[in-house]
TILUM-424871 format. One line per field, with one value per residue (C-alpha): residue in one letter; x, y, z. Coordinates in nm, 2 decimals, decimal comma. Example, Ala and Ser with C-alpha at 12.3 -4.5 7.8 and 13.67 -1.06 7.14 Angstrom:
% residues 2
aa = (A / S)
X = (1,23 / 1,37)
Y = (-0,45 / -0,11)
Z = (0,78 / 0,71)
This chain:
% residues 334
aa = (X / X / X / X / X / X / X / X / X / X / X / X / X / X / X / X / X / X / X / X / X / X / X / X / X / X / X / X / X / X / X / X / X / X / X / X / X / X / X / X / X / X / X / X / X / X / X / X / X / X / X / X / X / X / X / X / X / X / X / X / X / X / X / X / X / X / X / X / X / X / X / X / X / X / X / X / X / X / X / X / X / X / X / X / X / X / X / X / X / X / X / X / X / X / X / X / X / X / X / X / X / X / X / X / X / X / X / X / X / X / X / X / X / X / X / X / X / X / X / X / X / X / X / X / X / X / X / X / X / X / X / X / X / X / X / X / X / X / X / X / X / X / X / X / X / X / X / X / X / X / X / X / X / X / X / X / X / X / X / X / X / X / X / X / X / X / X / X / X / X / X / X / X / X / X / X / X / X / X / X / X / X / X / X / X / X / X / X / X / X / X / X / X / X / X / X / X / X / X / X / X / X / X / X / X / X / X / X / X / X / X / X / X / X / X / X / X / X / X / X / X / X / X / X / X / X / X / X / X / X / X / X / X / X / X / X / X / X / X / X / X / X / X / X / X / X / X / X / X / X / X / X / X / X / X / X / X / X / X / X / X / X / X / X / X / X / X / X / X / X / X / X / X / X / X / X / X / X / X / X / X / X / X / X / X / X / X / X / X / X / X / X / X / X / X / X / X / X / X / X / X / X / X / X / X / X / X / X / X / X / X / X / X / X / X / X / X / X / X / X / X / X / X / X / X / X / X / X / X / X / X / X / X / X)
X = (14,94 / 14,72 / 14,34 / 14,04 / 13,98 / 14,18 / 14,27 / 14,08 / 14,17 / 14,12 / 14,34 / 14,63 / 14,90 / 14,82 / 15,14 / 14,97 / 15,06 / 14,82 / 14,91 / 15,30 / 15,27 / 15,37 / 15,32 / 15,58 / 15,51 / 15,87 / 15,64 / 15,51 / 15,32 / 15,46 / 15,08 / 14,75 / 14,76 / 15,16 / 15,25 / 15,02 / 15,06 / 14,66 / 14,37 / 14,12 / 14,19 / 13,84 / 13,85 / 14,20 / 14,25 / 14,05 / 14,19 / 14,52 / 14,46 / 14,31 / 14,52 / 14,89 / 14,75 / 14,86 / 15,12 / 15,49 / 15,46 / 15,65 / 15,84 / 16,00 / 15,89 / 16,02 / 15,97 / 15,88 / 15,52 / 15,40 / 15,19 / 15,17 / 15,48 / 15,49 / 15,48 / 15,11 / 15,01 / 15,31 / 15,22 / 14,88 / 14,93 / 15,20 / 14,95 / 14,69 / 14,84 / 15,09 / 15,46 / 15,76 / 15,97 / 16,16 / 16,41 / 16,58 / 16,81 / 16,53 / 16,38 / 16,62 / 16,46 / 16,10 / 16,36 / 16,52 / 16,19 / 16,03 / 16,35 / 16,33 / 16,02 / 16,06 / 15,86 / 16,21 / 16,24 / 15,87 / 15,85 / 16,20 / 16,07 / 15,74 / 15,81 / 15,69 / 15,59 / 15,69 / 15,52 / 15,50 / 15,36 / 15,13 / 15,00 / 15,05 / 14,83 / 15,00 / 15,00 / 15,18 / 15,23 / 15,07 / 15,06 / 15,24 / 15,07 / 14,81 / 14,79 / 14,92 / 14,64 / 14,77 / 14,65 / 14,90 / 14,83 / 15,02 / 14,98 / 15,17 / 15,28 / 15,43 / 15,19 / 15,27 / 15,25 / 15,53 / 15,44 / 15,67 / 15,57 / 15,67 / 15,58 / 15,54 / 15,62 / 15,65 / 15,96 / 15,98 / 16,36 / 16,47 / 16,63 / 16,85 / 16,96 / 16,88 / 16,67 / 16,46 / 16,12 / 15,92 / 15,57 / 15,46 / 15,13 / 14,85 / 14,85 / 14,96 / 15,21 / 15,12 / 14,76 / 14,90 / 14,79 / 14,75 / 14,60 / 14,41 / 14,53 / 14,57 / 14,45 / 14,59 / 14,45 / 14,57 / 14,61 / 14,89 / 14,98 / 15,25 / 15,54 / 15,59 / 15,94 / 15,90 / 16,01 / 15,90 / 16,08 / 16,08 / 16,10 / 16,14 / 15,92 / 15,97 / 15,82 / 16,00 / 15,88 / 16,23 / 16,29 / 16,13 / 16,37 / 16,58 / 16,90 / 16,82 / 16,59 / 16,87 / 17,00 / 16,89 / 16,97 / 16,68 / 16,40 / 16,15 / 16,25 / 15,96 / 16,03 / 15,99 / 16,30 / 16,45 / 16,26 / 16,52 / 16,78 / 17,05 / 17,21 / 16,88 / 16,68 / 16,37 / 16,20 / 16,11 / 15,77 / 15,91 / 15,72 / 15,87 / 15,65 / 15,63 / 15,58 / 15,42 / 15,38 / 15,05 / 14,74 / 14,68 / 14,54 / 14,54 / 14,62 / 14,69 / 14,33 / 14,19 / 13,94 / 13,60 / 13,30 / 13,21 / 13,06 / 13,15 / 12,98 / 12,89 / 13,31 / 13,36 / 13,08 / 12,88 / 12,63 / 12,63 / 12,82 / 12,66 / 12,82 / 12,70 / 12,81 / 12,64 / 12,57 / 12,70 / 12,51 / 12,78 / 13,09 / 13,18 / 13,18 / 13,47 / 13,57 / 13,87 / 14,01 / 14,35 / 14,56 / 14,39 / 14,13 / 13,82 / 13,52 / 13,17 / 12,91 / 12,56 / 12,43 / 12,15 / 12,04 / 11,87 / 11,94 / 12,14 / 12,35 / 12,33 / 12,45 / 12,42 / 12,71 / 12,62 / 12,90 / 12,71 / 12,91 / 13,28 / 13,52 / 13,68 / 13,95 / 14,09 / 13,85 / 13,89 / 13,63 / 13,69 / 13,52 / 13,61 / 13,54 / 13,71 / 14,02 / 13,87 / 13,95 / 13,97 / 14,03 / 13,87 / 14,02 / 13,72 / 13,70 / 13,43 / 13,36 / 13,08)
Y = (17,36 / 17,42 / 17,34 / 17,59 / 17,24 / 17,07 / 16,69 / 16,39 / 16,05 / 15,95 / 16,23 / 16,14 / 15,99 / 15,99 / 16,09 / 16,39 / 16,73 / 16,81 / 16,51 / 16,65 / 17,01 / 17,08 / 17,39 / 17,61 / 17,91 / 18,14 / 18,36 / 18,13 / 18,32 / 18,65 / 18,84 / 18,70 / 18,64 / 18,52 / 18,87 / 18,80 / 18,39 / 18,43 / 18,57 / 18,47 / 18,22 / 18,11 / 17,94 / 17,86 / 17,69 / 17,44 / 17,36 / 17,36 / 17,08 / 16,92 / 16,92 / 16,86 / 16,47 / 16,39 / 16,64 / 16,79 / 17,11 / 17,35 / 17,68 / 17,93 / 18,22 / 18,53 / 18,79 / 18,77 / 18,80 / 18,70 / 18,55 / 18,43 / 18,32 / 18,13 / 17,76 / 17,72 / 17,86 / 17,72 / 17,39 / 17,39 / 17,51 / 17,25 / 17,03 / 17,16 / 17,22 / 16,83 / 17,00 / 16,79 / 17,08 / 17,37 / 17,58 / 17,64 / 17,95 / 18,20 / 18,33 / 18,33 / 18,50 / 18,29 / 17,98 / 18,08 / 18,15 / 17,79 / 17,67 / 17,94 / 17,78 / 17,42 / 17,36 / 17,32 / 16,95 / 16,86 / 17,07 / 16,85 / 16,52 / 16,58 / 16,73 / 16,48 / 16,14 / 15,94 / 15,60 / 15,44 / 15,04 / 15,05 / 14,71 / 14,35 / 14,07 / 13,79 / 13,43 / 13,18 / 12,95 / 12,92 / 12,64 / 12,60 / 12,69 / 12,91 / 13,25 / 13,50 / 13,69 / 13,99 / 14,32 / 14,62 / 14,94 / 15,22 / 15,54 / 15,84 / 16,13 / 16,31 / 16,58 / 16,43 / 16,07 / 16,01 / 16,18 / 15,91 / 15,59 / 15,30 / 14,95 / 14,81 / 14,45 / 14,14 / 14,02 / 13,65 / 13,52 / 13,19 / 13,16 / 12,86 / 12,96 / 13,34 / 13,29 / 13,56 / 13,60 / 13,87 / 13,96 / 14,26 / 14,45 / 14,59 / 14,92 / 15,18 / 15,41 / 15,74 / 15,69 / 15,60 / 16,00 / 16,08 / 16,15 / 15,86 / 15,51 / 15,34 / 14,97 / 14,75 / 14,41 / 14,13 / 13,83 / 13,74 / 13,42 / 13,25 / 13,23 / 12,91 / 12,86 / 12,88 / 12,60 / 12,49 / 12,63 / 12,89 / 13,27 / 13,59 / 13,89 / 14,22 / 14,54 / 14,73 / 15,04 / 15,05 / 15,32 / 15,25 / 15,28 / 14,93 / 15,13 / 15,24 / 14,98 / 14,78 / 15,08 / 15,10 / 15,42 / 15,46 / 15,32 / 15,42 / 15,36 / 15,37 / 15,61 / 15,28 / 15,21 / 14,87 / 14,80 / 14,88 / 14,71 / 14,97 / 14,68 / 14,59 / 14,85 / 14,62 / 14,71 / 14,40 / 14,31 / 14,13 / 13,77 / 13,43 / 13,28 / 12,88 / 12,75 / 12,37 / 12,14 / 12,03 / 12,19 / 12,47 / 12,31 / 11,91 / 11,74 / 11,37 / 11,30 / 11,07 / 11,24 / 11,25 / 11,12 / 11,50 / 11,68 / 12,06 / 12,25 / 12,49 / 12,55 / 12,89 / 13,00 / 13,27 / 13,37 / 12,96 / 12,66 / 12,34 / 12,13 / 11,72 / 11,46 / 11,13 / 11,22 / 11,58 / 11,71 / 11,50 / 11,73 / 12,07 / 12,34 / 12,57 / 12,80 / 13,02 / 13,25 / 13,24 / 13,45 / 13,15 / 13,33 / 13,17 / 13,38 / 13,37 / 13,30 / 13,22 / 12,86 / 12,71 / 12,34 / 12,17 / 11,78 / 11,57 / 11,60 / 11,87 / 12,21 / 12,57 / 12,81 / 13,19 / 13,31 / 13,60 / 13,86 / 13,72 / 13,88 / 13,71 / 13,48 / 13,17 / 12,99 / 12,68 / 12,47 / 12,25 / 11,96 / 11,85 / 11,57 / 11,49 / 11,32 / 11,32 / 11,62 / 11,73 / 12,02 / 12,14 / 12,43 / 12,64 / 12,93 / 13,24 / 13,41 / 13,70)
Z = (-3,98 / -3,68 / -3,62 / -3,38 / -3,26 / -3,01 / -3,09 / -3,01 / -2,89 / -3,27 / -3,41 / -3,18 / -3,29 / -3,62 / -3,80 / -3,98 / -3,90 / -3,65 / -3,48 / -3,46 / -3,37 / -3,02 / -2,81 / -2,62 / -2,37 / -2,40 / -2,14 / -1,89 / -1,56 / -1,67 / -1,71 / -1,66 / -2,04 / -2,04 / -2,19 / -2,51 / -2,54 / -2,46 / -2,62 / -2,44 / -2,17 / -2,15 / -2,48 / -2,53 / -2,15 / -2,25 / -2,61 / -2,48 / -2,15 / -2,45 / -2,69 / -2,50 / -2,35 / -2,67 / -2,81 / -2,65 / -2,38 / -2,23 / -2,27 / -2,01 / -1,77 / -1,90 / -1,57 / -1,24 / -1,14 / -0,80 / -0,69 / -1,06 / -1,07 / -0,71 / -0,67 / -0,66 / -1,00 / -1,13 / -1,07 / -1,16 / -1,46 / -1,59 / -1,46 / -1,61 / -1,95 / -1,94 / -1,94 / -2,03 / -2,05 / -1,89 / -1,93 / -1,61 / -1,72 / -1,77 / -1,59 / -1,32 / -1,02 / -1,10 / -1,09 / -0,75 / -0,60 / -0,74 / -0,53 / -0,20 / -0,23 / -0,23 / -0,53 / -0,78 / -0,67 / -0,75 / -1,06 / -1,17 / -1,04 / -1,23 / -1,53 / -1,83 / -1,72 / -1,38 / -1,34 / -1,03 / -1,02 / -0,75 / -0,73 / -0,96 / -0,99 / -1,11 / -1,15 / -0,92 / -1,20 / -1,62 / -1,82 / -2,17 / -2,50 / -2,24 / -2,22 / -1,91 / -1,76 / -1,55 / -1,42 / -1,34 / -1,14 / -1,24 / -1,08 / -1,33 / -1,12 / -1,38 / -1,56 / -1,90 / -2,06 / -2,29 / -2,62 / -2,87 / -2,96 / -2,73 / -2,64 / -2,26 / -2,25 / -1,99 / -1,98 / -1,85 / -1,74 / -1,68 / -1,35 / -1,46 / -1,76 / -1,82 / -2,09 / -2,21 / -2,35 / -2,42 / -2,48 / -2,61 / -2,43 / -2,57 / -2,37 / -2,51 / -2,29 / -2,44 / -2,27 / -1,93 / -1,80 / -1,51 / -1,18 / -1,15 / -1,14 / -1,45 / -1,44 / -1,69 / -1,73 / -1,97 / -2,12 / -2,34 / -2,56 / -2,39 / -2,62 / -2,84 / -2,76 / -2,37 / -2,17 / -1,78 / -1,52 / -1,28 / -1,48 / -1,29 / -1,39 / -1,55 / -1,75 / -1,99 / -2,20 / -2,42 / -2,66 / -3,03 / -3,26 / -3,32 / -3,25 / -2,92 / -2,81 / -2,63 / -2,43 / -2,10 / -2,03 / -2,35 / -2,08 / -1,93 / -1,48 / -1,26 / -0,96 / -0,77 / -0,54 / -0,59 / -0,91 / -1,19 / -1,35 / -1,50 / -1,69 / -1,92 / -1,87 / -1,66 / -1,41 / -1,16 / -1,10 / -0,75 / -0,89 / -0,98 / -1,23 / -1,26 / -1,57 / -1,63 / -1,91 / -1,71 / -1,69 / -1,38 / -1,08 / -1,11 / -0,86 / -1,04 / -0,92 / -1,17 / -1,45 / -1,35 / -1,61 / -1,61 / -1,92 / -1,95 / -2,26 / -2,42 / -2,44 / -2,51 / -2,29 / -2,30 / -2,03 / -1,90 / -1,84 / -1,74 / -1,55 / -1,57 / -1,34 / -1,16 / -0,83 / -0,89 / -0,58 / -0,34 / -0,48 / -0,41 / -0,68 / -0,72 / -1,01 / -1,04 / -1,30 / -1,45 / -1,18 / -0,94 / -0,75 / -0,66 / -0,85 / -0,72 / -0,96 / -0,93 / -1,04 / -1,07 / -0,96 / -1,23 / -1,06 / -0,85 / -1,17 / -1,34 / -1,23 / -1,46 / -1,34 / -1,47 / -1,66 / -1,79 / -1,57 / -1,63 / -1,83 / -2,15 / -2,07 / -1,93 / -1,60 / -1,40 / -1,31 / -0,95 / -0,86 / -0,51 / -0,27 / 0,01 / -0,16 / -0,53 / -0,72 / -1,04 / -1,21 / -1,59 / -1,79 / -1,97 / -2,20 / -2,13 / -2,46 / -2,48)
């Protein structure tokens, strides 16, 4: 049932017996070896710290043993070993000590996972038939990450019709482990049935069980204030997205007779247009952010943009001269 080697990232969540075997400490902090829980802390501490990134860990105290049972050591080891549960009924004196020394609330909040949305880089508009590109920065203040399978979704809710569209993210919330910030960048294909309009954006992490997925009390609520919708189980991203049926960035101007190649671009993108030297060339990502890349002027009619440092995805090449403006969509794929 168990192995002398801790679970690796590749073994985690495989539904094997090893990947489904959690840990319970029933004499937490009672002695230097937790009343015989450990034979060799030098070897077993690193084992447990690795293993509990992926499986449940928790237990109870069984005796007062200050200073080991004081707040500082308790919090340090719960964090190190990714605790998700603690029996509050035993040992009473230890639990009372947590309360008396003002760490009970901190432990209560941080057992398991506790996600905070720190930043969200979201586009103001997207075009039907394209992708939604975004970056979220999340902080997990909890001691652990979710250990049961759970998907994350970007939810779009039409402000006129209240119609909801969901896009499943590729990022696995079971890997959203602290203490460092978790940066998630994704490019999601817009749903085929999506229509033009303005949409409120949400992040949803429902239970994976089909019978519980629609019940908001089983969805993960972020620690931020004023983001949670208790009736839906959605975490608001506090952002409105405009969905259009015309290409992002076009200004109803006439098309210029220019050539862009190759598309998709890999390391270079060539732009050709008569009197190109009279135009300002700008490159934007799908979030509408200006991207600076090196360029080489071949002639008055030809410029080569260096795209080798760009991540794969959708970009827009903007040419402007006075009142003339033309924007073209390109793909970068290495």
